[in-house]
DRENPAKE-877739 format. One line per 10 residues: number of its first residue (from 0); for each residue x, y, z of N, C-alpha, C. Coordinates in Angstrom, 2 decimals. Example, Ala and Ser with C-alpha at 12.3 -4.5 7.8 and 13.67 -1.06 7.14 Angstrom:
2
0) 13.19 -5.69 7.80 12.30 -4.50 7.80 13.20 -3.30 7.80 | 12.85 -2.25 7.08 13.67 -1.06 7.14 12.90 0.03 7.87
***
This chain:
146
0) 0.84 -1.18 0.00 0.00 0.00 0.00 0.89 1.25 0.00 | 0.39 2.35 -0.55 1.20 3.56 -0.59 1.54 4.06 0.81 | 2.72 4.67 0.91 3.15 5.26 2.17 3.99 6.48 1.91 | 4.11 7.33 2.92 4.94 8.52 2.79 5.45 8.93 4.16 | 6.67 9.48 4.18 7.28 9.96 5.42 7.48 11.47 5.33 | 7.17 12.15 6.42 7.29 13.60 6.52 8.26 13.91 7.65 | 9.02 15.00 7.52 9.98 15.35 8.55 10.12 16.87 8.60 | 10.21 17.41 9.82 10.45 18.84 10.00 11.10 19.06 11.35 | 11.88 20.14 11.44 12.56 20.52 12.67 12.15 21.93 13.04 | 12.11 22.19 14.34 11.80 23.53 14.83 12.51 23.74 16.16
10) 12.60 24.97 16.56 13.25 25.32 17.82 12.22 25.86 18.80 | 12.46 25.59 20.07 11.66 26.16 21.14 12.61 26.69 22.20 | 12.18 27.73 22.91 12.99 28.26 24.00 12.87 27.42 25.26 | 11.94 26.48 25.27 11.75 25.62 26.44 12.93 24.66 26.61 | 13.24 24.36 27.85 14.30 23.39 28.14 13.85 22.00 27.71 | 14.80 21.11 27.56 14.47 19.74 27.16 13.59 19.07 28.21 | 13.80 19.39 29.49 12.96 18.83 30.56 11.52 19.30 30.41 | 11.35 20.59 30.13 10.00 21.13 29.94 9.33 20.52 28.72 | 10.07 20.37 27.63 9.51 19.77 26.43 9.07 18.34 26.72 | 9.91 17.58 27.40 9.56 16.19 27.74 8.29 16.14 28.58
20) 8.19 17.03 29.55 6.98 17.09 30.39 5.75 17.42 29.55 | 5.90 18.35 28.59 4.77 18.72 27.74 4.34 17.55 26.83 | 5.30 16.71 26.45 4.97 15.55 25.61 4.14 14.52 26.37 | 4.09 14.63 27.70 3.29 13.73 28.52 1.87 14.24 28.73 | 1.58 15.45 28.21 0.25 16.05 28.32 -0.53 15.69 27.05 | -1.65 14.99 27.19 -2.38 14.52 26.01 -2.71 15.60 24.99 | -3.15 16.77 25.44 -3.56 17.80 24.49 -2.38 18.36 23.67 | -1.15 18.15 24.12 0.00 18.56 23.32 -0.05 17.91 21.95 | -0.52 16.68 21.87 -0.54 15.92 20.63 -1.58 16.42 19.65 | -2.47 17.32 20.09 -3.43 17.94 19.18 -2.72 18.92 18.25
30) -1.44 19.19 18.52 -0.65 20.06 17.66 0.02 19.34 16.51 | -0.17 18.04 16.38 0.44 17.26 15.31 -0.52 17.14 14.13 | 0.01 17.23 12.93 -0.83 17.10 11.72 -1.67 15.83 11.80 | -2.95 15.99 11.51 -3.85 14.84 11.47 -4.52 14.50 12.78 | -4.18 15.22 13.85 -4.83 14.97 15.14 -5.68 16.18 15.48 | -7.00 16.00 15.42 -7.92 17.09 15.73 -8.18 17.20 17.23 | -8.32 16.05 17.88 -8.57 16.04 19.32 -8.09 14.71 19.90 | -7.72 14.77 21.17 -7.25 13.59 21.91 -8.26 13.27 22.99 | -8.55 11.98 23.18 -9.44 11.57 24.26 -8.98 10.22 24.80 | -9.49 9.88 25.96 -9.15 8.64 26.66 -7.64 8.40 26.78
40) -6.91 9.41 27.30 -5.48 9.20 27.50 -5.23 8.21 28.63 | -4.10 7.50 28.53 -3.67 6.60 29.60 -2.27 6.99 30.01 | -2.01 6.92 31.31 -0.67 7.19 31.85 -0.19 5.96 32.61 | 1.12 5.75 32.60 1.68 4.63 33.37 1.91 5.06 34.82 | 2.46 4.15 35.61 2.68 4.41 37.05 3.60 5.59 37.29 | 4.50 5.85 36.36 5.46 6.95 36.50 4.90 8.28 35.99 | 3.67 8.27 35.51 3.04 9.49 35.01 3.33 9.78 33.56 | 4.00 8.85 32.87 4.29 9.03 31.45 3.04 8.69 30.63 | 2.79 9.47 29.60 1.67 9.19 28.72 1.89 7.83 28.06 | 0.93 6.93 28.20 1.09 5.54 27.74 0.13 5.18 26.62
50) -0.54 6.15 26.05 -1.44 5.90 24.94 -2.63 6.84 24.98 | -3.31 6.93 23.85 -4.51 7.77 23.78 -5.26 7.44 22.50 | -6.50 7.88 22.47 -7.29 7.81 21.25 -7.40 9.23 20.70 | -7.64 9.33 19.40 -7.72 10.65 18.79 -8.73 10.66 17.65 | -9.20 11.86 17.33 -10.04 12.06 16.16 -9.20 12.75 15.10 | -9.45 12.38 13.86 -8.77 12.95 12.72 -9.80 13.16 11.62 | -9.66 14.25 10.88 -10.58 14.52 9.78 -9.82 14.50 8.47 | -10.33 13.76 7.51 -9.74 13.70 6.17 -10.87 13.67 5.15 | -10.76 14.51 4.15 -11.76 14.58 3.09 -13.16 14.77 3.65 | -13.27 15.59 4.71 -14.56 15.90 5.30 -15.16 14.80 6.16
60) -14.41 13.74 6.39 -14.91 12.62 7.19 -14.05 12.48 8.45 | -14.70 12.25 9.60 -13.96 12.10 10.85 -13.67 10.62 11.12 | -12.44 10.38 11.55 -11.99 9.03 11.89 -11.52 9.00 13.33 | -11.73 7.88 13.99 -11.17 7.66 15.33 -9.89 6.84 15.16 | -8.89 7.20 15.93 -7.62 6.49 15.86 -7.10 6.17 17.24 | -6.05 5.40 17.27 -5.42 5.04 18.54 -3.91 5.22 18.40 | -3.29 5.72 19.45 -1.83 5.87 19.52 -1.32 4.97 20.63 | -0.40 4.09 20.27 0.21 3.17 21.24 1.69 3.49 21.33 | 2.27 3.35 22.52 3.68 3.72 22.67 4.61 2.82 21.88 | 5.57 3.46 21.25 6.67 2.77 20.58 7.93 3.03 21.40
70) 9.09 2.91 20.79 10.33 3.15 21.52 10.40 4.58 22.06 | 10.99 4.72 23.24 11.20 6.05 23.81 12.45 6.04 24.66 | 13.11 7.18 24.69 14.27 7.38 25.53 14.06 8.70 26.26 | 14.05 8.66 27.58 13.73 9.82 28.42 14.50 11.07 27.97 | 13.75 12.13 27.71 14.26 13.44 27.30 15.11 13.38 26.03 | 14.88 12.37 25.18 15.62 12.28 23.92 14.70 11.97 22.74 | 13.83 10.96 22.86 12.95 10.61 21.75 11.72 9.86 22.25 | 10.68 9.95 21.44 9.40 9.34 21.80 8.68 8.98 20.50 | 8.19 7.76 20.41 7.48 7.30 19.22 6.10 6.79 19.59 | 5.12 7.13 18.74 3.76 6.59 18.85 3.47 5.80 17.60
80) 2.98 4.59 17.75 2.43 3.83 16.64 0.97 4.23 16.55 | 0.54 4.65 15.37 -0.82 5.18 15.21 -1.60 4.37 14.19 | -2.91 4.33 14.38 -3.76 3.60 13.44 -5.18 4.16 13.47 | -5.76 4.26 12.28 -7.19 4.52 12.12 -7.71 3.40 11.21 | -8.96 3.48 10.82 -9.50 2.47 9.92 -8.92 2.58 8.51 | -8.31 3.72 8.17 -7.81 3.96 6.82 -6.29 4.08 6.73 | -5.66 4.50 7.82 -4.23 4.84 7.82 -3.56 4.21 9.03 | -2.30 3.81 8.86 -1.49 3.39 10.00 -0.10 3.99 9.80 | 0.67 4.01 10.88 2.02 4.54 10.78 2.60 4.83 12.14 | 3.46 5.84 12.18 4.08 6.21 13.44 4.48 7.68 13.40
90) 4.60 8.25 14.59 5.09 9.62 14.77 6.22 9.54 15.79 | 7.37 10.12 15.42 8.51 10.13 16.34 8.93 11.58 16.57 | 9.19 11.90 17.83 9.72 13.21 18.20 11.11 12.99 18.78 | 12.09 13.63 18.17 13.47 13.59 18.67 13.82 14.96 19.23 | 14.47 14.96 20.38 14.82 16.20 21.07 16.33 16.35 21.16 | 16.78 17.59 20.97 18.21 17.88 21.12 18.34 19.15 21.95 | 19.04 19.07 23.10 19.20 20.26 23.93 20.12 21.27 23.24 | 19.75 22.54 23.37 20.55 23.64 22.85 20.82 24.62 23.99 | 21.75 25.51 23.80 22.04 26.50 24.84 20.82 27.33 25.19 | 20.03 27.68 24.18 18.88 28.57 24.40 17.55 27.85 24.21
100) 17.49 26.55 24.48 16.23 25.83 24.33 16.42 24.41 23.85 | 15.54 23.99 22.94 15.53 22.60 22.46 15.17 22.56 20.98 | 15.88 21.72 20.24 15.49 21.45 18.85 14.51 20.28 18.90 | 13.37 20.45 18.26 12.32 19.44 18.19 12.24 18.98 16.74 | 12.46 17.68 16.53 12.34 17.11 15.19 11.18 16.12 15.19 | 10.25 16.30 14.28 9.09 15.42 14.19 9.15 14.68 12.85 | 9.07 13.37 12.92 9.01 12.53 11.74 7.72 11.71 11.80 | 6.98 11.72 10.72 5.72 10.99 10.65 5.75 10.10 9.42 | 5.41 8.83 9.61 5.27 7.90 8.48 3.83 7.40 8.47 | 3.20 7.50 7.32 1.82 7.04 7.16 1.71 6.15 5.95
110) 0.82 5.18 6.04 0.51 4.34 4.88 -0.95 3.94 4.95 | -1.53 3.72 3.78 -2.92 3.29 3.73 -3.01 1.82 4.13 | -4.18 1.42 4.61 -4.32 0.05 5.11 -5.14 -0.84 4.18 | -5.69 -0.26 3.12 -6.50 -1.07 2.20 -6.43 -0.47 0.80 | -6.87 -1.23 -0.17 -6.89 -0.73 -1.53 -7.80 0.48 -1.64 | -8.94 0.44 -0.97 -9.87 1.57 -1.02 -9.24 2.81 -0.39 | -8.58 2.62 0.74 -7.92 3.75 1.41 -6.80 4.32 0.56 | -6.14 3.47 -0.23 -5.02 3.94 -1.05 -5.48 4.91 -2.14 | -6.74 4.86 -2.52 -7.24 5.79 -3.53 -7.23 7.23 -3.04 | -7.55 7.43 -1.78 -7.56 8.78 -1.22 -6.25 9.19 -0.57
120) -5.32 8.25 -0.46 -4.07 8.53 0.24 -3.27 9.69 -0.36 | -3.16 9.82 -1.68 -2.40 10.95 -2.22 -2.93 12.32 -1.78 | -4.24 12.43 -1.61 -4.82 13.69 -1.16 -4.48 13.97 0.30 | -4.53 12.93 1.12 -4.18 13.06 2.53 -2.70 13.42 2.66 | -1.85 12.70 1.94 -0.40 12.95 2.01 -0.06 14.36 1.54 | -0.71 14.81 0.49 -0.47 16.16 -0.02 -0.87 17.22 1.00 | -2.00 17.03 1.64 -2.47 17.99 2.64 -1.50 18.06 3.82 | -1.00 16.92 4.26 -0.05 16.90 5.37 1.26 17.55 4.94 | 1.76 17.18 3.77 3.04 17.71 3.29 3.00 19.23 3.15 | 1.89 19.77 2.68 1.79 21.21 2.46 1.85 22.03 3.73
130) 1.52 21.45 4.86 1.53 22.22 6.10 2.39 21.64 7.20 | 3.21 20.65 6.88 3.92 19.93 7.94 4.92 20.82 8.68 | 5.73 21.59 7.97 6.71 22.45 8.65 6.01 23.46 9.55 | 4.94 24.08 9.07 4.20 25.05 9.88 3.60 24.39 11.11 | 3.10 23.18 10.95 2.52 22.46 12.08 3.58 22.16 13.13 | 4.76 21.73 12.70 5.84 21.44 13.64 6.35 22.72 14.30 | 6.40 23.82 13.55 6.77 25.11 14.16 5.79 25.47 15.28 | 4.50 25.31 15.00 3.47 25.61 16.00 3.55 24.64 17.19 | 3.78 23.37 16.90 3.94 22.34 17.94 5.08 22.73 18.89 | 6.23 23.13 18.31 7.39 23.52 19.13 7.13 24.81 19.90
140) 6.46 25.77 19.26 6.11 27.02 19.95 5.26 26.74 21.18 | 4.36 25.76 21.08 3.47 25.43 22.18 4.18 24.81 23.38 | 5.40 24.36 23.20 6.16 23.74 24.29 6.54 24.76 25.36 | 6.72 26.01 24.96 7.17 27.01 25.91 6.03 27.75 26.58 | 4.80 27.47 26.15 3.65 28.11 26.78 3.32 27.46 28.11 | 2.79 28.26 29.05 2.41 27.83 30.38 1.82 26.51 30.43
***
């Protein structure tokens, strides 16, 4: 099935510790392309975000999805395996400490899950690609907010 990977980097004035803490807040993920809202978040015993469900809209239709934890390294990287009825993939956030904040790199890989879904996939991929850098800039900007 067709697939595509997107990547963008942005800077935030927030420290790497603050960014990591913000990544544990479910609503932070509403700043990622394709995530309209987050609901039913789960946290582990240590308070780390351990999964959530989300709504996504594509071609005027709303889909429910699920994000399950993938590999993560404290204050360095975090991956979510994501799936809806039409799309599956992953989102990874890599963090790099800087003197005046943190570099946030977001990589997203998506692929269609069926022949029918593959027909609309180019439109979804194009929409994400056209705004991905701006979305990541906004995502990183939100890390330094209260």
